[in-house]
Each structure stands twice: as structure tokens, then as C-alpha cells.
N, C-alpha and C positions, 0 to 999 in steps of 0.2 A: 721593686720598691714603685712598681709604678711613673716612677718618674715622669716619662715624657707626655703619658696620658693627663698628669697633674697636672704640666705647665701648662699646656696645649686645650685645656680647659680653664674655659672662662670665668672669672670671679670677681669682679671688684669689688670694691666694699659696698656693700648693701646690698648683692647682688651674688650671694652665694651658694646660691640655690644646684646648680650645676656640677662644681665642684664638690659640694654635699652628698649630694646623690651618689656620686662616683666614689666617694671614701665609703659611705654607710654601705655600698653592696660589698665594698670588700674585706671591711671591719667585721659585719653580722655574726659571719661563724663561728668569732673569736671571743667575742663579748659575751658575757653572761644575765647584763642590760644595755641597754644602748637606746638614748632617743635624744630630742631636739629640742632646746628650753622654747621659750617663747621671743628669747634675742635672734633665736638662730645658729647659737652654739651647739654643735651634734658631740655628745658626751656619751664614751661606752665607760661602761665599768667591768671589771672581772675582780673576781675572788682569789684571795691569797690564801696562804697558809697560814702568815703571822698576820694578825688584827690591829695593823698599823696601818695608815692610810697614805697612799702618795698618791701624785697626779704628775702627767707630760701634758704639755701641751703645745701646740703648733696653730699658726693662726691662717684662713684657706683664704682669707681676702689678699689680693694685688690693689696698685696702684691702676689708676686709670681714670678715663674722663666721663659725663654724662653732658648728654643735649640740655643746651638751655634755649637754644632757638634756632629757629630753620627761616633762612631769609626770603626775599621775594623771588631770588634767581636759586633756588633750589640748595645753598651750600647751607651748613650744620655749625652753628656757632657751639663752644663748648665751653665746660668749666674745668676742673680736675679735680678728682677723687683722690687727697693724697697727697704726699710731696712729689714732685716733679718739677723736672727742670727746663723749662721750655725750648731750650736750646738745643737739645738729645732730640726730639720730639717731628722734628720739619722734612716732610715727605716721608715720615713714615707710614707703613699700610697699618691701617687697623679695620676693626669690625665693629658694626652694631647689631648682636643679634646673629643675622646669617648676612647681612646687608654686609660688603665690602668698603671700605673707601681711603683716601687717601688726604693726614695734612698736610694743607698745603699753606706758604705765602705767598704774596704778589711777588712778582716776580725780580730779580735782584736790577733790570734794568728799566724798570719802572720805578721803582724808590728811588724817595728823595737822596741825596745827601745825610740827610739828618737823620732817616732812618737807616742805611747804613750803617752809620755811628753810634747806634741806640741797640741795648741788646733787646733780641726776640720777647715778646710780651702775647701772651695766652689769648688777647683781644685781639692782637695782631692776629690771630692763625683761625682756620678755617677746615671745615673738612668737605670732602666733594665724594661725593657717594653716583655722580655721574645725570644727577637729575637738573634738567632743566628749566626748573619752577618749584616753585612754594607748593604747588599743590600735585606736584608729580613727588616729591620728597616725603610730601605725609602720607603717599598710600605705602609705602616701605620704612619709613624712623616716624617717631613720635619723640617731642620734648619729654626729656625724662629716660629715655634710652640709655642704656652703659652701653660705654664704646672699652672697649678691649687693643690693646697692641696685637696685629695677626703672625706674630712672629712663628716660625717652628723648631722644634727642640732638634737638637745634635748635637752627638758626640765629636768633640772637636782634640783631639791625640788623647790623650789623658784625663782629657775637662769635658763639662758639659755645656752645652749654648742655649740660653732659654729664656723667657719670658717669666714672669713669676716665681723663679725661683725662692725669693722673697712674698712668701713663705710656703710655696712647697716641695722645698726640699726639706723640712720641717717636718711637712703632714707626711711624705713616702717614708723618713727616718721611724715615723710615729706608726704609720701600718705595719714597717714589718718587724716594730718592738712590740703590737701587741700580738701578734703571732708567738710570741715565747713564751713558755712556762713563768709565770710571775711569784714572786716568793710574797710580797706584800699584796692586799687590797689595795690596787690602783685604778685612780681615772684615769681615761684618755683621751683628753680632751681637742677639740680640733673649733678654732674661735671663729670670729666673725667681727669686723670693723676695727681689726689692730691698727691700719693704716690711716682711722681717721680721729687718734685719741683714745682707744685701748677700750671701746665700747663695750665688747664681749667679755674680756677679762673680766670687770667690774662685775659683770653678772652669774658669772660662773664662778669665780672664785669667794664669792659671798654667799653663795649656795654649798657649794660643796666640803670648804674647808678642810682641806687633807693637812697632813701633819706634813708633809713637805715638795715641794712641787720643783720640778725643772722646765723652762721655756726652751724649745727646740727652735732656732731660729735660722733665717739668713741674713748676714751684717757685711757692711762695708769694709773692703776691702781696695785698698789704694796704692797697689806697689806696682805700679804702672809707668811708663815712661813718662820721663818730663819729674817726676816726683822723687822728692830726696827720701833717704833712708829712712829720716827720723818724723819724716812726715806719713810714713806707713801707718793703718790703723791696724789693719791682719793681712798678713802673707799667703797670697792664693798657693797651697799645696805645704804651708806652714804645719796643718794641722788644726785640731777642733781648735775654738776660739770660746776662752774664756773669758766672762766680763766680771770685772770689781766693782763695779760701778759705773753710771750715766746718769742721764739727765731725770730719770723718772725711779733711780734703783740704787741703793748703797749695798751691795750682796753682804753678806755676815762675813767677815774674814774666815769663820772656821771650814764655810762653804766653799767658798772660789781656792782655797787655797788646798782642801780636801779633790776636790774636780780635778787641779793641775797636777798633786802631785800623786793621786790613782791613777793617773794618764800614763806618766813616768814610770811608774814602777809595772806599769803592763804595758812598757813599749807599744804605747798607743801616740802620736803624735799628737803635740799641745802646742799652743800658745798662749799669752793673754791681751785680747783687744787691749791695743795702745792708749786711745783716746777715751773719753767720758760724755763726748756726743750721743746724740740722739736716745732710743729708748723702743724698752720694746712691753710686750704684755705684763712682766715680770710686776713693773710700775705698778699698776693696779693690783698682780695677784699679791704681793708681799705686803700691801695696806688693808686684805678685805677681812673684816670680823674685827679681832684684837690682832690681827696680824699673822702672818704664815711664811714659815722658813724658804726664802725661795730665791734661786738661782738662774741662771740662763747660759747656753751652751750653743755656741752658733758654726755655718759653715761661713767660712769667706767666698764674698760676692762681687767678683768685679761690674761696674757698672749699673750698681745696683738701682731701682727703680728709674730705668729706662726701659726703649723696647727688648734689648736684650742685655739677659748678664752672664757672668761666665764664672762657674764653678770647677774645684778638682775634686775629680773622683775620690781621690784619696783622702781628701776633706771631709767628705761625705761619710767614708767609712768607718773615719776617726771620731766623728761625731756620734756613731751611732752606736760604736763599742762603747765608748765612755759613758751615751745614758744605759747602755742595757748594764756598765758596773753599779749605774747610780741604783738601778728598780733592783741588785741585788743585796748593795752592800750601805745605801745612803747611811745608816746607823752609826756606823764606826765613827761618821763626822764628830756623834753628841758625845763622846769616849775621851 
């Protein structure tokens, strides 16, 4: 599913071009039509045997940063793109295009007592690229350049760790799905700017208007040391995560129940996402035109929106298998 290549390619929201080019190269042989819209969404269409239209989507963008100022002594000040906790980024390796850097904070022995007791703020951080002056730094980077985490993909036991699993894991599953023979007319959409307000989905959903849509995502997983079981959102290794509601969507009961029950009937590991926090492109899709039947299916990802996330290979497989059944049987939920 090209997960390593997808995760190691940089594509902060608004700068998804390299990810889009990689995906387009892989899926072009399987699409009857493929194009990029004005927003930057990559849309592939594949004709089926039944003249009903479904849509599968995943977003290409990842959280990251953007350079906002270059100081006189050559350091880079920056803003976040998407939701990132400042506490997890100190001393992390990043890259600005091909330029390596380190996110830095004033050394602890130079901090005032009140600084040590205050949560780290983005305004206190800077990126060190080894430049000794503003002039030297400006030869390598510019204001407005995007900054990505420089995390390598690796397999860790029965899991994988990487940056941008949200949502390159969905993109990888979608690439595998387009290689299958499809029954219905199907749009395979790789969206942009989900992390900054579901912007790409608002455009492609309005234009395509399928009969039903399934969003493939990476979602929060909190089954970690120190968390009580009732605080778990999903469980890593617990199977595909079905959402019934979040801050942007209330999923039609017949749809989320069908996904859950279909998984059980076909021996696919499945779980419900236990909270209604967060949101994804389903929030924009289900409100397009006069409404689109929409649900989301996710891979649980520990440490999401950080320099490195962890996901279980078995969960990725479960999402793929359940999404494949959706492409074959989705009309069952209408009966």
C-alpha cells in the first residue's frame, strides 16, 4: 500500500503537491478518469457495472508548521498548521524542503523559575538550521515555507510508526482499493486541507455528490500507560474504528450499524470510536448539496498529530477489508 513512501513524503496542509504526484502516478493505470480540481483535490473515477455512484475519500495533508519570521541571528520563528501540542515538538527534527532543522527552546538552566512552571508555547520555540545570520538563513529558506517533521517510517513488532499516519494510512488503503474491480461507479478522492477546516472536502463533495460516501481516516487512540480504560477513544489492535458521531457529523444510525454488523458477520475486527470529539471530512461531505449519506472508518493511531504516530498492521487490514465490503454491498443498509 506504499505506506512508507506516503508517510515519508511531506505534505503539510496547503502544500500537498508531492503527495498528490506520488499517488497519481500509482493510481493512473486503474482509473477511467483522473484530474486535480482547483482546490488541489485529486479525483479518480472508475466505471462500475451498476449505475449508482459511491465515493471513498482520504486526505493527503498532514499537520506541520510554516515559517513566519527569520531572526537577525538566523533562527526561524514559525506558526502551526493544524492542531499540534507544543509540548511534543521540542528538540524534534524537521525539514524545510530539503533543509534540515531542529525545533529548539531556551536551555533549561537559562530559564527563569516561572518559565519552567509554564507550559511551552509555540511563541517560545524556534527552528535552528545552523545559520549564523538572517542573510545566511535567507539563502536557504523563506517566510511562508512549509516545515515537516523528519520522521522515518519503521515497523515495530506488529505495528508501524511514522509521521503523517493521519491520514496517509487512509490514502494507502484507498490506493489498494482502486486496484480492485468495482461494482458501482466509484470516485476515489484524495483531499487537501482537512487539518485546517475540511476545506478540500467542501469543494469536491459539492461537485461530485455521490449516493453514499465513506471517509477513510486515522483517528485518536489513547490506550496508553496512565490512561484508564474508560478514557480510551479506540484501542490499538482492536480493529477498524466506526464513528457514530463527532463534532462535525452525526452518522445515520443505519449506516454505522451496518458497518459494525457487517464487520462482525465477516470476522473483521471492529470497534466503535468511544468519544464524539474531533471531526474529519465527513463533516463537510454530509452537508453538501441536499445531503450525502456519509460515514467514516478509521485506523486507531497512538500519538496522533505529533512527530510520530503508531498504528497496528491488523487495524489497517481491518479497515481495508471493511471498506472493500462497503464498495460491494453498501445498498444493503437501505433495505
